[in-house]
C-alpha positions, 0 to 999 in steps of 0.5 A: 500500499502507498500513503497516497493511495490511502486519500480517495477523495479530492478536497484541500485537506484529508485525514485518514486514521492509519494506526490505532494503540491503546496508547496512542494513534497514527493518522495520514494526512494529505494537505493540497498546494492553497490547502489548510489545517485550520486552526487547534490543539491536542492535548498530548505531545504529536509528531508530525513528518512530512513524506513527501511535498512540502507545508508550513507548521505555524502554531500561536508562540511564533514559531514557523518550521518549512516541512519538505521531505524527510521533514518533522516538527514535534507538536506541544500541547494545548498550543493552537497550531496550524499546517498551510500547504506549498505544494501538494503533501503526504505527511504522517501525525503520530500522538 
């Protein structure tokens, strides 16, 4: 299976849980160029890994991280954050 095949709909942002345990989840994200994963918070620490493409991760503390293929960012709990698509992108969220 390829991560691109998980997202079958043409939407600016698509999220599909691909693995769950009693401890946490792994979610495949697809964000198109110009798509925005809107502001939100997580209650637990998370890791966002860019598989391919290009996105910008931003948070309310003024952090801005440009993510390209292979780049990752730690996401702090209880901090508003959002992700903007620069290119069509595939990401994995671990929390």
